[in-house]
C-alpha positions, 0 to 999 in steps of 0.5 A: 262394049268390045271389051266386055265381049272380049272379057266374057270370051276370056272368062268362058275360056278359063272356065272351060280349061279349068275343068279339062286341065291336068287329064292325067292327074284327073285320071289318076285321081279317079283311079285312086278313088276306084281303088279305095271303093274296091279296098273298102268292099274287100272281105276281112282286114287281111292282117291289117294290110287292107286298112293300111292300103286304104290309109295309103290310098287316102294319102295318095288322093290328098296328095294328088288333089294338092298337086292339081290345085298347085298347078292351077 
């Protein structure tokens, strides 16, 4: 019984820390997603630079997500 309670406390602690870990990376990811939305809402293509910026943001989102997963 004591081991079960300790296991439960440990598991709950891990779940709580998993959602709160890496606040700077999570913040960066949120900002990147907001930037993507703003770029998508921009008028016309700006000589191709808007599309290039969206592609760069998509790459940055992907790399940030990989970094978050790696550090877990």
